[in-house]
N, CA, C and O atoms as CSV, one atom per row, in Angstrom:
chain,resi,resn,atom,element,x,y,z
A,1,MET,N,N,-23.229,-0.482,41.235
A,1,MET,CA,C,-24.082,-0.614,39.778
A,1,MET,C,C,-25.811,-0.679,40.515
A,1,MET,O,O,-26.135,-1.621,41.239
A,2,PRO,N,N,-26.790,0.487,40.176
A,2,PRO,CA,C,-28.370,0.038,40.809
A,2,PRO,C,C,-28.746,-1.344,40.167
A,2,PRO,O,O,-28.013,-1.753,39.266
A,3,ALA,N,N,-29.785,-2.071,40.536
A,3,ALA,CA,C,-30.302,-3.628,39.580
A,3,ALA,C,C,-31.576,-2.980,39.098
A,3,ALA,O,O,-32.555,-2.344,39.488
A,4,ARG,N,N,-30.894,-3.605,37.815
A,4,ARG,CA,C,-32.314,-3.415,36.585
A,4,ARG,C,C,-32.625,-4.514,35.853
A,4,ARG,O,O,-32.033,-5.208,35.026
A,5,ALA,N,N,-33.791,-4.501,36.401
A,5,ALA,CA,C,-34.964,-5.985,34.608
A,5,ALA,C,C,-33.648,-5.851,33.314
A,5,ALA,O,O,-33.205,-4.784,32.889
A,6,TYR,N,N,-33.268,-7.076,32.924
A,6,TYR,CA,C,-33.332,-7.182,31.370
A,6,TYR,C,C,-34.244,-8.562,31.031
A,6,TYR,O,O,-34.512,-9.574,31.680
A,7,TYR,N,N,-34.600,-8.054,29.610
A,7,TYR,CA,C,-34.798,-9.318,28.889
A,7,TYR,C,C,-33.941,-10.289,27.565
A,7,TYR,O,O,-32.908,-10.174,26.904
A,8,ILE,N,N,-34.763,-10.990,27.649
A,8,ILE,CA,C,-33.386,-12.797,27.214
A,8,ILE,C,C,-34.177,-12.795,25.860
A,8,ILE,O,O,-35.288,-13.131,26.272
A,9,PRO,N,N,-34.262,-12.690,25.002
A,9,PRO,CA,C,-35.207,-13.184,23.650
A,9,PRO,C,C,-34.959,-15.148,23.278
A,9,PRO,O,O,-34.368,-16.102,22.771
A,10,ASP,N,N,-35.825,-14.652,23.930
A,10,ASP,CA,C,-36.590,-16.984,23.272
A,10,ASP,C,C,-36.245,-17.258,22.877
A,10,ASP,O,O,-36.453,-16.640,21.833
A,11,SER,N,N,-34.951,-18.686,22.512
A,11,SER,CA,C,-35.188,-19.232,21.132
A,11,SER,C,C,-35.816,-20.740,21.301
A,11,SER,O,O,-36.015,-21.327,20.238
A,12,LYS,N,N,-36.149,-21.429,22.498
A,12,LYS,CA,C,-36.086,-22.731,22.955
A,12,LYS,C,C,-37.585,-22.333,24.202
A,12,LYS,O,O,-38.430,-21.455,24.375
A,13,ARG,N,N,-37.267,-23.285,24.643
A,13,ARG,CA,C,-39.019,-23.672,25.349
A,13,ARG,C,C,-38.949,-22.282,26.671
A,13,ARG,O,O,-37.762,-22.231,26.993
A,14,MET,N,N,-39.853,-21.071,27.599
A,14,MET,CA,C,-38.956,-20.593,28.487
A,14,MET,C,C,-38.737,-21.753,29.434
A,14,MET,O,O,-37.693,-22.391,29.297
A,15,ASP,N,N,-39.305,-21.987,30.061
A,15,ASP,CA,C,-39.209,-23.446,30.782
A,15,ASP,C,C,-37.440,-23.778,31.125
A,15,ASP,O,O,-36.799,-23.691,32.172
A,16,ASP,N,N,-37.180,-24.045,30.203
A,16,ASP,CA,C,-36.033,-24.297,30.068
A,16,ASP,C,C,-34.517,-23.338,29.550
A,16,ASP,O,O,-33.416,-23.822,29.289
A,17,LEU,N,N,-35.033,-21.441,29.512
A,17,LEU,CA,C,-34.126,-20.870,30.067
A,17,LEU,C,C,-34.681,-19.854,31.064
A,17,LEU,O,O,-34.688,-18.657,30.778
A,18,VAL,N,N,-35.021,-20.185,31.912
A,18,VAL,CA,C,-35.554,-19.943,33.012
A,18,VAL,C,C,-34.488,-20.508,33.813
A,18,VAL,O,O,-33.453,-20.058,34.304
A,19,GLU,N,N,-35.206,-21.909,33.783
A,19,GLU,CA,C,-32.689,-22.711,35.267
A,19,GLU,C,C,-32.250,-23.010,34.396
A,19,GLU,O,O,-31.277,-23.727,34.632
A,20,HIS,N,N,-32.515,-22.777,32.861
A,20,HIS,CA,C,-30.893,-23.166,32.897
A,20,HIS,C,C,-30.426,-21.426,31.457
A,20,HIS,O,O,-30.626,-21.710,30.276
A,21,ARG,N,N,-30.048,-20.372,31.666
A,21,ARG,CA,C,-29.720,-19.032,31.228
A,21,ARG,C,C,-28.563,-19.039,30.325
A,21,ARG,O,O,-28.516,-18.287,29.352
A,22,GLU,N,N,-27.479,-19.998,30.665
A,22,GLU,CA,C,-26.353,-19.409,30.671
A,22,GLU,C,C,-26.062,-20.802,29.373
A,22,GLU,O,O,-25.065,-20.773,28.651
A,23,SER,N,N,-27.369,-22.200,29.263
A,23,SER,CA,C,-27.074,-22.498,27.836
A,23,SER,C,C,-28.219,-22.400,26.695
A,23,SER,O,O,-28.829,-23.276,26.082
A,24,SER,N,N,-28.279,-20.648,26.642
A,24,SER,CA,C,-29.414,-20.243,25.920
A,24,SER,C,C,-28.289,-20.102,24.653
A,24,SER,O,O,-27.114,-20.094,25.018
A,25,ASP,N,N,-28.507,-20.010,23.438
A,25,ASP,CA,C,-27.793,-19.266,22.892
A,25,ASP,C,C,-28.251,-17.440,22.077
A,25,ASP,O,O,-27.800,-16.822,21.112
A,26,ARG,N,N,-29.288,-17.167,23.054
A,26,ARG,CA,C,-28.964,-15.819,22.988
A,26,ARG,C,C,-28.419,-14.759,23.939
A,26,ARG,O,O,-28.895,-13.632,24.074
A,27,ILE,N,N,-26.753,-15.547,24.953
A,27,ILE,CA,C,-27.076,-14.785,25.298
A,27,ILE,C,C,-25.634,-14.331,25.682
A,27,ILE,O,O,-25.032,-15.236,25.104
A,28,GLN,N,N,-24.445,-13.411,26.368
A,28,GLN,CA,C,-23.477,-13.460,26.406
A,28,GLN,C,C,-22.947,-12.780,27.485
A,28,GLN,O,O,-23.255,-11.644,27.844
A,29,PHE,N,N,-22.173,-13.489,27.964
A,29,PHE,CA,C,-21.499,-13.413,29.989
A,29,PHE,C,C,-20.662,-12.289,29.658
A,29,PHE,O,O,-20.689,-12.612,28.470
A,30,LEU,N,N,-19.923,-11.228,29.650
A,30,LEU,CA,C,-19.296,-9.982,29.957
A,30,LEU,C,C,-18.129,-10.770,31.310
A,30,LEU,O,O,-16.966,-10.379,31.414
A,31,ASN,N,N,-18.491,-11.460,31.880
A,31,ASN,CA,C,-17.677,-11.241,33.060
A,31,ASN,C,C,-15.737,-11.823,32.663
A,31,ASN,O,O,-15.323,-12.256,31.588
A,32,GLY,N,N,-15.231,-11.688,33.483
A,32,GLY,CA,C,-13.684,-11.115,32.935
A,32,GLY,C,C,-13.072,-10.297,33.115
A,32,GLY,O,O,-13.486,-9.449,33.907
A,33,ILE,N,N,-11.708,-10.112,32.449
A,33,ILE,CA,C,-10.608,-9.159,32.683
A,33,ILE,C,C,-10.751,-8.078,31.672
A,33,ILE,O,O,-10.471,-8.441,30.529
A,34,TRP,N,N,-11.147,-6.737,31.822
A,34,TRP,CA,C,-11.000,-6.293,30.790
A,34,TRP,C,C,-9.802,-5.191,31.143
A,34,TRP,O,O,-9.192,-4.959,32.187
A,35,LYS,N,N,-9.759,-4.802,30.244
A,35,LYS,CA,C,-8.184,-3.603,29.714
A,35,LYS,C,C,-8.738,-2.767,29.196
A,35,LYS,O,O,-9.083,-2.570,28.031
A,36,PHE,N,N,-8.887,-1.935,30.622
A,36,PHE,CA,C,-9.027,-0.260,29.781
A,36,PHE,C,C,-7.743,0.365,30.009
A,36,PHE,O,O,-6.765,0.063,30.694
A,37,LYS,N,N,-8.120,1.628,28.993
A,37,LYS,CA,C,-7.482,2.674,28.716
A,37,LYS,C,C,-8.181,3.897,28.544
A,37,LYS,O,O,-8.972,4.154,27.636
A,38,TYR,N,N,-7.667,4.980,29.925
A,38,TYR,CA,C,-8.573,6.364,29.458
A,38,TYR,C,C,-7.772,7.396,28.810
A,38,TYR,O,O,-6.592,7.262,29.134
A,39,PHE,N,N,-7.909,8.083,28.254
A,39,PHE,CA,C,-7.708,9.217,28.258
A,39,PHE,C,C,-8.362,11.496,28.410
A,39,PHE,O,O,-9.386,12.142,28.187
A,40,GLU,N,N,-7.683,11.627,28.647
A,40,GLU,CA,C,-8.695,13.154,28.871
A,40,GLU,C,C,-9.084,12.869,27.682
A,40,GLU,O,O,-9.976,12.052,27.910
A,41,SER,N,N,-9.017,12.999,26.449
A,41,SER,CA,C,-9.404,13.572,24.701
A,41,SER,C,C,-9.463,12.645,24.093
A,41,SER,O,O,-8.651,11.752,24.333
A,42,ILE,N,N,-10.472,12.466,23.029
A,42,ILE,CA,C,-10.775,11.636,22.238
A,42,ILE,C,C,-9.015,11.855,21.287
A,42,ILE,O,O,-8.161,11.033,20.955
A,43,TYR,N,N,-9.128,13.487,21.117
A,43,TYR,CA,C,-7.363,13.170,20.843
A,43,TYR,C,C,-6.273,13.307,20.576
A,43,TYR,O,O,-5.469,13.757,19.760
A,44,ASP,N,N,-6.542,12.361,22.253
A,44,ASP,CA,C,-5.225,11.392,22.803
A,44,ASP,C,C,-4.448,10.434,22.020
A,44,ASP,O,O,-3.240,10.263,21.855
A,45,VAL,N,N,-6.052,9.565,21.365
A,45,VAL,CA,C,-6.060,8.070,20.853
A,45,VAL,C,C,-5.406,8.128,20.258
A,45,VAL,O,O,-5.669,9.087,19.533
A,46,LYS,N,N,-3.706,7.263,19.705
A,46,LYS,CA,C,-3.500,6.473,18.593
A,46,LYS,C,C,-4.678,5.775,17.843
A,46,LYS,O,O,-5.371,4.894,18.352
A,47,GLU,N,N,-4.849,6.317,16.435
A,47,GLU,CA,C,-5.457,5.005,15.659
A,47,GLU,C,C,-4.898,3.661,15.314
A,47,GLU,O,O,-5.589,2.841,14.710
């Protein structure tokens, strides 16, 4: 994927957020194992 800029809303002082963004209460990392299921059509999905 191409690189892109992002924005994190500030809930603390920006000095702390820039250095320790993982401790922000406004960020959610989506790292990990994802389980995707691919379907030919939306009608193949069982609800």
